[in-house]
A tleap script that builds the chain and sets N, CA, C and O, in Angstrom:
source leaprc.protein.ff14SB
mol = sequence {
  NMET SER LEU LYS GLY LEU PHE PRO ALA VAL
  SER GLY PRO GLN THR PHE SER GLN ASP ASP
  VAL LEU LYS PHE VAL ALA GLU PHE VAL VAL
  CYS ASN ASP GLN GLN SER LEU ALA ILE ALA
  SER LYS PRO THR PHE GLN ASN CYS LEU ALA
  ALA MET GLN PRO ALA SER THR LYS ALA ASP
  LEU PRO SER THR HIE ASP VAL SER ASN TYR
  VAL HIE ASN LYS PHE VAL LEU PHE ILE LYS
  LYS LEU LYS ASP GLU LEU GLN VAL MET SER
  PHE ASN ALA VAL PHE ILE PHE LEU PRO CPHE
}
set mol.1.N position { 67.413 140.046 42.261 }
set mol.1.CA position { 66.961 141.462 42.050 }
set mol.1.C position { 66.140 141.608 40.765 }
set mol.1.O position { 66.675 141.358 39.685 }
set mol.2.N position { 64.850 142.007 40.839 }
set mol.2.CA position { 64.060 142.030 39.388 }
set mol.2.C position { 63.944 143.537 38.993 }
set mol.2.O position { 63.713 144.488 39.740 }
set mol.3.N position { 64.120 143.534 37.897 }
set mol.3.CA position { 63.838 144.677 37.257 }
set mol.3.C position { 62.493 145.228 36.995 }
set mol.3.O position { 62.330 146.356 36.530 }
set mol.4.N position { 61.525 144.418 37.300 }
set mol.4.CA position { 60.216 144.604 36.801 }
set mol.4.C position { 59.678 145.804 37.593 }
set mol.4.O position { 59.823 145.890 38.813 }
set mol.5.N position { 59.128 146.612 36.940 }
set mol.5.CA position { 58.419 147.876 37.385 }
set mol.5.C position { 59.564 149.071 37.457 }
set mol.5.O position { 59.233 150.139 37.971 }
set mol.6.N position { 60.869 148.907 36.961 }
set mol.6.CA position { 61.640 149.926 36.992 }
set mol.6.C position { 61.660 150.615 35.699 }
set mol.6.O position { 62.189 151.717 35.555 }
set mol.7.N position { 61.049 149.926 34.702 }
set mol.7.CA position { 60.855 150.611 33.265 }
set mol.7.C position { 59.481 150.625 32.816 }
set mol.7.O position { 58.787 149.622 32.981 }
set mol.8.N position { 59.025 151.656 32.269 }
set mol.8.CA position { 57.631 151.873 31.846 }
set mol.8.C position { 57.254 150.601 30.889 }
set mol.8.O position { 58.034 150.260 30.000 }
set mol.9.N position { 56.112 149.967 31.096 }
set mol.9.CA position { 55.797 148.967 29.928 }
set mol.9.C position { 55.523 149.290 28.739 }
set mol.9.O position { 54.729 150.220 28.594 }
set mol.10.N position { 56.014 148.717 27.699 }
set mol.10.CA position { 55.789 149.091 26.279 }
set mol.10.C position { 54.588 148.243 25.422 }
set mol.10.O position { 54.770 147.041 25.228 }
set mol.11.N position { 53.563 148.792 25.001 }
set mol.11.CA position { 52.438 147.664 24.677 }
set mol.11.C position { 52.695 147.560 23.103 }
set mol.11.O position { 52.735 148.631 22.498 }
set mol.12.N position { 52.875 146.367 22.373 }
set mol.12.CA position { 53.075 145.786 21.285 }
set mol.12.C position { 54.371 146.129 20.723 }
set mol.12.O position { 55.022 146.951 21.367 }
set mol.13.N position { 54.850 145.694 19.715 }
set mol.13.CA position { 56.089 145.856 18.998 }
set mol.13.C position { 56.493 147.329 18.522 }
set mol.13.O position { 55.789 148.165 17.956 }
set mol.14.N position { 57.654 147.393 18.865 }
set mol.14.CA position { 58.042 148.827 18.551 }
set mol.14.C position { 58.697 148.707 17.137 }
set mol.14.O position { 59.290 147.675 16.823 }
set mol.15.N position { 58.571 149.912 16.172 }
set mol.15.CA position { 59.505 149.815 15.038 }
set mol.15.C position { 60.627 150.490 15.135 }
set mol.15.O position { 60.730 151.481 15.858 }
set mol.16.N position { 61.561 150.030 14.433 }
set mol.16.CA position { 62.981 150.513 14.315 }
set mol.16.C position { 62.955 151.464 13.227 }
set mol.16.O position { 62.340 151.250 12.183 }
set mol.17.N position { 63.734 152.700 13.506 }
set mol.17.CA position { 63.906 153.713 12.436 }
set mol.17.C position { 65.163 154.426 12.477 }
set mol.17.O position { 65.276 155.181 13.443 }
set mol.18.N position { 66.005 154.383 11.779 }
set mol.18.CA position { 67.306 155.206 12.012 }
set mol.18.C position { 66.973 156.569 12.368 }
set mol.18.O position { 67.770 157.114 13.133 }
set mol.19.N position { 65.952 157.251 11.975 }
set mol.19.CA position { 65.581 158.708 12.348 }
set mol.19.C position { 65.196 158.755 14.025 }
set mol.19.O position { 65.600 159.641 14.779 }
set mol.20.N position { 64.526 157.871 14.342 }
set mol.20.CA position { 64.263 157.522 15.824 }
set mol.20.C position { 65.305 157.449 16.480 }
set mol.20.O position { 65.535 158.273 17.366 }
set mol.21.N position { 66.070 156.550 16.216 }
set mol.21.CA position { 67.448 156.205 16.841 }
set mol.21.C position { 68.379 157.412 17.029 }
set mol.21.O position { 68.891 157.687 18.114 }
set mol.22.N position { 68.570 158.143 15.853 }
set mol.22.CA position { 69.404 159.355 15.785 }
set mol.22.C position { 68.766 160.356 16.857 }
set mol.22.O position { 69.516 161.009 17.582 }
set mol.23.N position { 67.379 160.473 16.953 }
set mol.23.CA position { 66.928 161.390 17.547 }
set mol.23.C position { 67.237 161.200 19.025 }
set mol.23.O position { 67.836 162.057 19.676 }
set mol.24.N position { 66.856 160.176 19.474 }
set mol.24.CA position { 66.984 159.459 20.999 }
set mol.24.C position { 68.512 159.490 21.364 }
set mol.24.O position { 68.760 159.844 22.517 }
set mol.25.N position { 69.558 159.176 20.565 }
set mol.25.CA position { 70.926 159.320 20.954 }
set mol.25.C position { 71.260 160.534 21.152 }
set mol.25.O position { 71.880 160.875 22.159 }
set mol.26.N position { 70.885 161.379 20.192 }
set mol.26.CA position { 70.984 162.880 20.339 }
set mol.26.C position { 70.341 163.475 21.808 }
set mol.26.O position { 71.005 164.035 22.681 }
set mol.27.N position { 69.259 163.274 21.839 }
set mol.27.CA position { 68.759 163.876 23.338 }
set mol.27.C position { 69.429 162.999 24.276 }
set mol.27.O position { 69.777 163.667 25.250 }
set mol.28.N position { 69.774 161.711 24.396 }
set mol.28.CA position { 70.576 161.344 25.415 }
set mol.28.C position { 71.903 162.110 25.795 }
set mol.28.O position { 72.279 162.387 26.934 }
set mol.29.N position { 72.568 162.410 24.531 }
set mol.29.CA position { 73.865 163.005 24.535 }
set mol.29.C position { 73.691 164.632 25.271 }
set mol.29.O position { 74.392 165.065 26.186 }
set mol.30.N position { 72.600 165.328 24.609 }
set mol.30.CA position { 72.318 166.594 25.110 }
set mol.30.C position { 71.839 166.882 26.252 }
set mol.30.O position { 72.126 167.913 26.861 }
set mol.31.N position { 70.986 165.916 26.698 }
set mol.31.CA position { 70.246 166.208 27.872 }
set mol.31.C position { 70.831 165.556 29.178 }
set mol.31.O position { 70.502 165.796 30.339 }
set mol.32.N position { 71.858 164.599 28.672 }
set mol.32.CA position { 72.265 164.046 30.079 }
set mol.32.C position { 74.019 164.696 30.073 }
set mol.32.O position { 74.845 164.276 29.262 }
set mol.33.N position { 74.261 165.492 30.857 }
set mol.33.CA position { 75.246 166.235 30.818 }
set mol.33.C position { 76.503 165.569 31.507 }
set mol.33.O position { 77.535 166.166 31.811 }
set mol.34.N position { 76.257 164.342 31.683 }
set mol.34.CA position { 77.278 163.593 31.851 }
set mol.34.C position { 78.173 162.798 30.812 }
set mol.34.O position { 79.254 162.240 31.006 }
set mol.35.N position { 77.459 162.897 29.717 }
set mol.35.CA position { 77.826 162.135 28.520 }
set mol.35.C position { 78.541 163.123 27.708 }
set mol.35.O position { 78.288 164.327 27.767 }
set mol.36.N position { 79.513 162.563 26.882 }
set mol.36.CA position { 80.045 163.306 25.724 }
set mol.36.C position { 79.344 162.965 24.245 }
set mol.36.O position { 78.606 161.996 24.067 }
set mol.37.N position { 79.651 163.783 23.382 }
set mol.37.CA position { 79.254 163.405 22.173 }
set mol.37.C position { 79.713 162.192 21.663 }
set mol.37.O position { 78.998 161.414 21.032 }
set mol.38.N position { 81.177 161.971 21.985 }
set mol.38.CA position { 81.881 160.761 21.399 }
set mol.38.C position { 81.279 159.406 21.933 }
set mol.38.O position { 81.844 158.342 21.682 }
set mol.39.N position { 80.151 159.466 22.654 }
set mol.39.CA position { 79.769 158.122 23.226 }
set mol.39.C position { 79.062 157.514 22.145 }
set mol.39.O position { 79.104 156.288 22.041 }
set mol.40.N position { 78.240 158.393 21.099 }
set mol.40.CA position { 77.512 157.593 19.991 }
set mol.40.C position { 78.449 156.606 19.249 }
set mol.40.O position { 77.990 155.569 18.770 }
set mol.41.N position { 79.891 156.957 19.144 }
set mol.41.CA position { 80.621 156.015 18.019 }
set mol.41.C position { 81.510 154.952 19.121 }
set mol.41.O position { 82.424 154.265 18.666 }
set mol.42.N position { 81.187 154.902 20.429 }
set mol.42.CA position { 81.831 153.906 21.359 }
set mol.42.C position { 81.433 152.532 20.962 }
set mol.42.O position { 80.243 152.429 20.661 }
set mol.43.N position { 82.155 151.448 20.890 }
set mol.43.CA position { 81.682 150.192 20.622 }
set mol.43.C position { 80.621 149.568 21.620 }
set mol.43.O position { 79.777 148.743 21.270 }
set mol.44.N position { 80.758 150.033 22.827 }
set mol.44.CA position { 79.946 149.402 23.680 }
set mol.44.C position { 78.474 150.027 24.012 }
set mol.44.O position { 77.545 149.434 24.560 }
set mol.45.N position { 78.497 151.439 23.521 }
set mol.45.CA position { 77.347 151.974 23.320 }
set mol.45.C position { 76.532 151.540 22.119 }
set mol.45.O position { 75.303 151.472 22.126 }
set mol.46.N position { 77.316 151.247 21.078 }
set mol.46.CA position { 76.790 150.947 19.827 }
set mol.46.C position { 76.056 149.388 19.992 }
set mol.46.O position { 74.956 149.091 19.527 }
set mol.47.N position { 76.922 148.520 20.745 }
set mol.47.CA position { 76.318 147.183 21.234 }
set mol.47.C position { 75.295 147.443 21.886 }
set mol.47.O position { 74.412 146.813 21.304 }
set mol.48.N position { 74.783 148.048 22.849 }
set mol.48.CA position { 73.797 148.396 23.369 }
set mol.48.C position { 72.528 148.563 22.453 }
set mol.48.O position { 71.462 147.959 22.571 }
set mol.49.N position { 72.859 149.487 21.538 }
set mol.49.CA position { 71.813 149.889 20.497 }
set mol.49.C position { 71.420 148.627 19.578 }
set mol.49.O position { 70.284 148.309 19.224 }
set mol.50.N position { 72.455 148.080 19.322 }
set mol.50.CA position { 72.257 146.931 18.383 }
set mol.50.C position { 71.636 145.658 19.229 }
set mol.50.O position { 70.989 144.766 18.679 }
set mol.51.N position { 71.891 145.692 20.489 }
set mol.51.CA position { 70.981 144.685 21.415 }
set mol.51.C position { 69.461 144.980 21.200 }
set mol.51.O position { 68.647 144.103 20.912 }
set mol.52.N position { 69.202 146.116 21.345 }
set mol.52.CA position { 67.848 146.388 21.420 }
set mol.52.C position { 67.255 146.359 19.785 }
set mol.52.O position { 66.036 146.278 19.638 }
set mol.53.N position { 67.843 146.404 18.984 }
set mol.53.CA position { 67.497 145.853 17.524 }
set mol.53.C position { 68.358 144.984 16.846 }
set mol.53.O position { 69.138 145.440 16.009 }
set mol.54.N position { 68.309 143.623 17.136 }
set mol.54.CA position { 69.371 142.622 16.636 }
set mol.54.C position { 69.425 142.814 15.272 }
set mol.54.O position { 70.574 142.677 14.852 }
set mol.55.N position { 68.534 143.107 14.341 }
set mol.55.CA position { 68.615 143.182 12.785 }
set mol.55.C position { 69.422 144.474 12.491 }
set mol.55.O position { 69.664 144.677 11.301 }
set mol.56.N position { 69.794 145.217 13.235 }
set mol.56.CA position { 70.458 146.506 12.830 }
set mol.56.C position { 71.838 146.277 12.407 }
set mol.56.O position { 72.512 145.376 12.904 }
set mol.57.N position { 72.311 147.126 11.434 }
set mol.57.CA position { 73.713 146.971 11.011 }
set mol.57.C position { 74.618 148.211 11.489 }
set mol.57.O position { 74.075 149.169 12.041 }
set mol.58.N position { 75.645 148.188 11.327 }
set mol.58.CA position { 76.523 149.366 11.728 }
set mol.58.C position { 75.972 150.548 11.194 }
set mol.58.O position { 75.783 151.546 11.890 }
set mol.59.N position { 75.671 150.479 9.846 }
set mol.59.CA position { 75.230 151.737 8.968 }
set mol.59.C position { 73.923 152.160 9.528 }
set mol.59.O position { 73.597 153.315 9.257 }
set mol.60.N position { 73.027 151.389 10.325 }
set mol.60.CA position { 71.842 151.719 10.866 }
set mol.60.C position { 72.005 152.467 12.129 }
set mol.60.O position { 70.977 152.946 12.609 }
set mol.61.N position { 73.295 152.675 12.841 }
set mol.61.CA position { 73.529 152.991 14.047 }
set mol.61.C position { 74.379 154.558 13.956 }
set mol.61.O position { 75.418 154.621 13.300 }
set mol.62.N position { 73.919 155.592 14.559 }
set mol.62.CA position { 74.175 156.797 14.496 }
set mol.62.C position { 75.750 156.997 14.984 }
set mol.62.O position { 76.150 156.570 16.068 }
set mol.63.N position { 76.645 157.752 13.971 }
set mol.63.CA position { 77.953 157.969 14.509 }
set mol.63.C position { 78.101 159.303 15.132 }
set mol.63.O position { 77.076 159.984 15.111 }
set mol.64.N position { 79.230 159.869 15.725 }
set mol.64.CA position { 79.321 160.999 16.366 }
set mol.64.C position { 78.943 162.133 15.506 }
set mol.64.O position { 78.245 163.089 15.844 }
set mol.65.N position { 79.534 161.901 14.247 }
set mol.65.CA position { 79.162 162.964 13.180 }
set mol.65.C position { 77.848 163.090 12.919 }
set mol.65.O position { 77.405 164.210 12.663 }
set mol.66.N position { 77.016 161.976 12.940 }
set mol.66.CA position { 75.568 162.089 12.712 }
set mol.66.C position { 74.916 162.713 13.793 }
set mol.66.O position { 74.030 163.525 13.528 }
set mol.67.N position { 75.212 162.464 15.012 }
set mol.67.CA position { 74.473 163.136 16.189 }
set mol.67.C position { 74.974 164.696 16.238 }
set mol.67.O position { 74.216 165.650 16.413 }
set mol.68.N position { 76.199 164.767 16.076 }
set mol.68.CA position { 76.572 166.153 15.830 }
set mol.68.C position { 75.815 166.964 14.951 }
set mol.68.O position { 75.346 168.024 15.364 }
set mol.69.N position { 75.630 166.558 13.700 }
set mol.69.CA position { 75.045 167.238 12.565 }
set mol.69.C position { 73.477 167.546 12.951 }
set mol.69.O position { 72.842 168.580 12.742 }
set mol.70.N position { 73.021 166.231 13.627 }
set mol.70.CA position { 71.522 166.539 13.936 }
set mol.70.C position { 71.400 167.598 15.042 }
set mol.70.O position { 70.538 168.477 15.039 }
set mol.71.N position { 72.420 167.424 16.071 }
set mol.71.CA position { 72.149 168.404 17.238 }
set mol.71.C position { 72.007 170.139 16.423 }
set mol.71.O position { 71.184 171.039 16.593 }
set mol.72.N position { 73.287 170.017 15.476 }
set mol.72.CA position { 73.330 171.300 14.955 }
set mol.72.C position { 72.137 171.815 14.303 }
set mol.72.O position { 71.702 172.958 14.442 }
set mol.73.N position { 71.681 170.975 13.644 }
set mol.73.CA position { 70.417 171.273 12.592 }
set mol.73.C position { 69.208 171.573 13.456 }
set mol.73.O position { 68.427 172.481 13.174 }
set mol.74.N position { 69.078 170.823 14.467 }
set mol.74.CA position { 68.007 171.349 15.399 }
set mol.74.C position { 68.226 172.505 15.962 }
set mol.74.O position { 67.226 173.216 16.060 }
set mol.75.N position { 69.358 172.991 16.426 }
set mol.75.CA position { 69.603 174.181 17.205 }
set mol.75.C position { 69.333 175.256 16.152 }
set mol.75.O position { 68.593 176.205 16.410 }
set mol.76.N position { 69.900 175.117 15.028 }
set mol.76.CA position { 69.549 176.244 13.820 }
set mol.76.C position { 67.913 176.537 13.640 }
set mol.76.O position { 67.352 177.621 13.477 }
set mol.77.N position { 67.396 175.317 13.719 }
set mol.77.CA position { 65.801 175.601 13.293 }
set mol.77.C position { 65.344 176.102 14.634 }
set mol.77.O position { 64.481 176.977 14.565 }
set mol.78.N position { 65.695 175.777 15.733 }
set mol.78.CA position { 65.232 176.213 17.190 }
set mol.78.C position { 65.576 177.885 16.909 }
set mol.78.O position { 64.628 178.670 16.901 }
set mol.79.N position { 66.764 178.306 16.716 }
set mol.79.CA position { 67.081 179.828 16.629 }
set mol.79.C position { 66.318 180.707 15.684 }
set mol.79.O position { 66.060 181.900 15.841 }
set mol.80.N position { 65.925 179.751 14.450 }
set mol.80.CA position { 65.306 180.367 13.512 }
set mol.80.C position { 63.788 180.580 13.771 }
set mol.80.O position { 63.153 181.534 13.321 }
set mol.81.N position { 63.321 179.672 14.480 }
set mol.81.CA position { 61.807 179.784 14.983 }
set mol.81.C position { 61.822 180.979 16.024 }
set mol.81.O position { 61.050 181.935 15.942 }
set mol.82.N position { 62.699 180.838 16.929 }
set mol.82.CA position { 62.632 181.790 18.136 }
set mol.82.C position { 63.048 183.322 17.602 }
set mol.82.O position { 62.550 184.226 18.273 }
set mol.83.N position { 63.847 183.709 16.547 }
set mol.83.CA position { 64.001 184.762 15.641 }
set mol.83.C position { 62.631 185.311 15.123 }
set mol.83.O position { 62.246 186.466 15.304 }
set mol.84.N position { 61.983 184.389 14.493 }
set mol.84.CA position { 60.714 184.551 13.750 }
set mol.84.C position { 59.765 185.184 14.929 }
set mol.84.O position { 59.320 186.329 14.847 }
set mol.85.N position { 59.497 184.274 16.081 }
set mol.85.CA position { 58.604 184.706 16.994 }
set mol.85.C position { 59.079 186.007 17.581 }
set mol.85.O position { 58.203 186.865 17.696 }
set mol.86.N position { 60.164 186.288 17.932 }
set mol.86.CA position { 60.644 187.588 18.382 }
set mol.86.C position { 60.241 188.778 17.501 }
set mol.86.O position { 59.767 189.834 17.921 }
set mol.87.N position { 60.536 188.410 16.011 }
set mol.87.CA position { 60.094 189.625 15.257 }
set mol.87.C position { 58.670 189.648 15.398 }
set mol.87.O position { 58.234 190.790 15.541 }
set mol.88.N position { 57.768 188.693 15.402 }
set mol.88.CA position { 56.424 189.082 15.572 }
set mol.88.C position { 55.950 189.643 16.708 }
set mol.88.O position { 54.986 190.406 16.773 }
set mol.89.N position { 56.741 189.203 17.757 }
set mol.89.CA position { 56.402 189.905 18.926 }
set mol.89.C position { 56.835 191.411 19.070 }
set mol.89.O position { 56.281 192.221 19.813 }
set mol.90.N position { 57.778 191.633 18.347 }
set mol.90.CA position { 58.240 193.022 18.269 }
set mol.90.C position { 57.230 193.783 17.360 }
set mol.90.O position { 56.797 194.888 17.687 }
set mol.91.N position { 56.884 193.178 16.251 }
set mol.91.CA position { 56.106 193.989 15.199 }
set mol.91.C position { 54.687 194.264 15.980 }
set mol.91.O position { 54.107 195.345 15.889 }
set mol.92.N position { 54.171 193.109 16.796 }
set mol.92.CA position { 52.739 193.537 17.438 }
set mol.92.C position { 53.065 194.590 18.751 }
set mol.92.O position { 52.227 195.442 19.046 }
set mol.93.N position { 54.131 194.485 19.387 }
set mol.93.CA position { 54.318 195.660 20.230 }
set mol.93.C position { 54.492 197.099 19.653 }
set mol.93.O position { 54.106 198.106 20.246 }
set mol.94.N position { 55.037 197.097 18.586 }
set mol.94.CA position { 55.017 198.336 17.698 }
set mol.94.C position { 53.736 198.782 17.418 }
set mol.94.O position { 53.340 199.909 17.714 }
set mol.95.N position { 53.020 197.865 16.811 }
set mol.95.CA position { 51.650 198.218 16.425 }
set mol.95.C position { 50.821 198.643 17.711 }
set mol.95.O position { 50.174 199.691 17.706 }
set mol.96.N position { 50.859 197.787 18.829 }
set mol.96.CA position { 50.127 198.263 19.735 }
set mol.96.C position { 50.241 199.628 20.344 }
set mol.96.O position { 49.322 200.198 20.933 }
set mol.97.N position { 51.501 200.125 20.143 }
set mol.97.CA position { 51.919 201.396 20.904 }
set mol.97.C position { 52.054 202.603 19.906 }
set mol.97.O position { 52.616 203.661 20.190 }
set mol.98.N position { 51.389 202.270 18.546 }
set mol.98.CA position { 51.582 203.411 17.580 }
set mol.98.C position { 50.241 204.162 18.021 }
set mol.98.O position { 49.194 203.600 18.341 }
set mol.99.N position { 50.458 205.452 17.978 }
set mol.99.CA position { 49.201 206.469 18.073 }
set mol.99.C position { 48.433 206.626 16.833 }
set mol.99.O position { 49.013 206.969 15.803 }
set mol.100.N position { 47.059 206.379 16.859 }
set mol.100.CA position { 46.238 206.674 15.748 }
set mol.100.C position { 45.730 207.900 15.753 }
set mol.100.O position { 44.999 208.269 14.834 }
savepdb mol mol.pdb
quit
């Protein structure tokens, strides 16, 4: 059995970044409802990440705590942005309906 064609082709070498790995692991945990947050610290999962970037060290790989903080911070930013947008919409709605 061949895996050719099952994965999108990647052109050129990809750079390794701790921030990118953290982002992708967080997306994997949050968007895949079959996974728990604890997967980030499981040795088998970390071995998969290390296999993709053999030069990585344990410190380069995100822990459950790192992923949890990342998700929390992204959620706080999302809520703040949503609140700001709703306030602008509310202000615009009031302004439209004010009699002149």
